[in-house]
N, C-alpha and C positions, 0 to 999 in steps of 0.2 A: 105602559112599560111592561115588558115581559122578560122574565128570566128563564132561560132554557138551560137546564143542566143536562149535558150530553151523557149518554150511558157510559158505564165503565167498559174499557177495552182491555181484554187480556193481552198482556204484552210480554209474557215470559220474563226473562231477565233483562229486558231492554233497558239500557242506560244504567245498570247497577251490577255490582259484584264481579265485574270483569276488568281487572286492572290492566293498564297499558303495559306495565312492567310486572309480570307475574312474580309472586314471592318465590324465593328459593326455599324449598321445604326440606328440612333436615330432621333427623331423629337424635341429634346430639343432646347430651344431658345439660340441662340448664338453658338459659336464654342466650340468644345470639343477636348480633346486630342485624336488623332487617335490611333487605335490599331497598335502597332509596325509592320511595313512592310506590312500593309494592302493596301497601295497605292504604290506598288513597282516601278511604273514608275515615281513617283514624284522625281524631282531633285532640288538641290539648286545651283543656278548660283552665283558664288562668284568672287569678283574682288580683285586684289592685291592692298593692301593699301600701303601708304608711309612708314610704319614701317616694311614692309615685310610680314605681315600677310594677310590672305584672309578673306573677310567679305561677308556675305549673302547680295545680292541685289535683286534677283528675283527668281521666281520658273521657272519650265519648265517640259516638259514631254518627257520621253524616248519613241520613236515610232518604233525603230528598234535597232539592236545591235550597230549601230554607228551613229544614228541621234537623235537629241533632238529638240523639238518644243518649242519656247518661243515667247515673244512679241518683236517687233521691238524697242519699246521705252526702252527696257531694255539694249540695246546695245549701247556702246559708244566706246571710244578709249582705254578703260582700258584693262589690261591683265586679262583674266578670267580662271577659272577652273570650271568643272562641277562635283559636288559631288553627287554620286548615292548611294542608299541604306541607307540614313540617316533617323534617327528618332529624335534625340536630337542634335541640332547644337552645343551645348556646350560640348559635349562629343567627345574627340579626339579618333580617331582610333576605332570607333564603329565596332563590328564584322559584317562582311558582307558588309561594306561600301567601297567605292572606289572613289578616285578623279582622273579625267582624264582631260587633257588639250584639248582645241579645236584644230582641224586641220584647220578648216575653219568656218567662221560665215557668213551666207548669209542673209541679210536683204531684205525684199521685195522691188523690184525696184520702186514700186509706193507708198512706205511708205510716208504718209503725216502727220507730227507731228502737224501741225496747226489745221487740221480738224479731226485728229485721224482716218485716213483711212489706211487700209491694214497693221494693226499693228500685223505683223507676221514675224518671223525669224526662220531660221534653223541653228543648230550647228552640224557640222560633228566632231565627236570625233576623237582624235588622233589615237585611236585603238578601235576595236570592243570589246564589253563587253559580257561576258557570261550571259545567263539567269540563275538566282538562285531564291531562295525563297525571297531574299531581293531586287533583281534587275530584273525587267521584263518590257517589253514594254506594253503600252496601245494600244488598237485598234483604228484605225482611222474610223470615220463614213463614210457611203456611200456618194458619191458626191451628193450635193443638199439636203441632209437631213434637214428637218425643225422640230424642237422640238415643240410639242403641248403646248398650254397654260397650266400652272400649272404642267408641267412635273417635277418630283422630281429629282434633280441633287445635287451633292456635290462639293463644292469648297474646295480645300486643299492647305495648305501652311504654311509658318512660318511668315506671315505678322503680323502687329500690332494687339494686342488683343482687342483694342478699339481705337477710334479716339485719336491720340496723345499719345497712350500708348506704352508700350515696345513691341519689337518683341518677338514672341513666341520662347521658347526653343524647346519644343516638337512639332512635326507636328500636325497641327490642321485640323479639318474637320467641315464643316457647311452645313446643308441642305438648299438649295435655290430652290424655285419654279420658273420655267421659266415664264416670262412675254412675251406674244406674241408681235409681231412688231406693231400691230394695237393699242395696249395699250401703249407700251413703247414710241411710237412716238407722243403721244398726247402732246399738248402744255404744260400742267402742269406736264408732266413726263419729258422725254428727248427731245421731239420735233424733229427737223430736225438734231440734232447732231447724232442720231442713224440711221443706214442704215440697209438694209436687209441682209448685210454681217456680221451682228453682232447678238449676242444673249444677251437678258436681263434676269436677274434672281435676285430675292430678291425684294427689294423695300417696305418691310413691316415695316421698321424702326427697325428691330430687328437683322437680319442676313445679312451679306455682306462680300465681300472680303475687304481687307484693304491694306494700304501701305506695301510693302514687299511680297504681294501675286502675284504681277504682273508677267505675263508670265506663271503662273501655270495653271493647268487644271481645267476645269469644267467637272466633271466626271458624266456620265449618263449611267445607266445600261439598257441593252437590256432585252427583255423577256427571252432570253436563259441564262441570268446571266452574260453575258460578258459586260465589261465596255469599253465604248468609251470615248475618249477625244473630247467632242463636242465644247468646247470653250477654249480660251486662255484669262486669266484675262487681261483686257485692261485699263479701267478707271472707276472711281466712282465720287461721288460728292465732291466738295471742302467744302461743308457744313458739311460733316461728312461721315464716312464709311458706316453707316446704316441709311441714311436719308430717310424718307418716300417719296415714289414716285420717288426716284432716285436709281433704282436698280443697282447692279453691271453690267457692260457692258463687254462682251467678244467678241473677234474675233470669228466668226462662222467658225470652221475648215472645215465643209463640203463645204464651198464656195471656198476653196483653195486646194482641193485635186489634181487638175491638176498641180497647181504650185508646190506643195510638190513633186509630182512624177517627174516633169520635172527637178527641181533643183537637186534632189538626183541622178537621173539617169545621168544627165550631168556630175556630179562630179565623179560618178563611172566610166563612160566612159573615162573621161580625165585622171583619175588615172591609169586606165588599159592601156591606149594608151602609157603613159609614160613608164610603165613597159615593154610593148611590144618593144618599141623603144630601151630600154636598155637590151632586151632579158631576162627579168625576168618573164618568161612566167607562171610558175607554180602557183605563189600566186595570179595571176591577178584576176581571177574570182572565184577561189575555195573558197567557203564559205565567199564570200565578204559580203553578206547581206542577212539577213532573215527578209525581210520587211513585213509589213501588210497593205500596202497602199490600201485603199478601201477593206480591208479584203481579199487581195490577197497575195500570196507568189510568189516572183520572184526568179528564180534560174538561175544563170549565169554560163556557162561552156566554157572554152577555149579548143578547140579540134584541132587536126591536125596541130600543129605548126611545 
């Protein structure tokens, strides 16, 4: 029996970060309803309540056909489902939407809830999902990418519409300008609470992420029009969602590309080895994953068994 792992193929933005319905980008103050399905990688992470219903708790980002990126602080001992292709959380059975159970949830091994370090987690879906106009992965940024000061990015989610307000029904988007580390780490900003593995954005007292947006993406567009998920909503100020000099803070995804690669590949290998052991050869590597880690496509093939 021989396993042949084909080489990595550079695929640019193939299959990721290009929505069928491009978002309508505005510079209005505060969040606005997003164009339906213009952020097709946005997911709603929902927990099973005591009454048997599922409830939105966090956002997340589809980054391949079977993997979702979210925040470590979103994960507890609850039973979860991942809802993809949603626009309005109050509408049951929206056309194009899909609820999938997690097969595995992997929280970063160095997640520190006290100092809010390494606030990142991966969810492997129970089954791969097809790319459609409503469901599509975002691209991951190149490892080490640093966004410049004042770079325009968009936070998306169903978080509270204002501090202490209701959760949004329709998916919201808000323009946030990146605040560089030198500014965000000033004593009257976030000080030593932020690290260079984080991204700050907002802080003008007008726009911000809010409770319920946690785990969702900071979407930043490249010059070629492709959208990367450059951040994961991590924390904000207890003084209010859009408090001056307290920008929204995101886990910087480009600092964790190796971790994302390692976790996802380890779980692909272990799954395939189990199938090999039980002689379920054919489905092992065939179309297992069409990832975009670091804008690469990995193709796995099992040959000569």
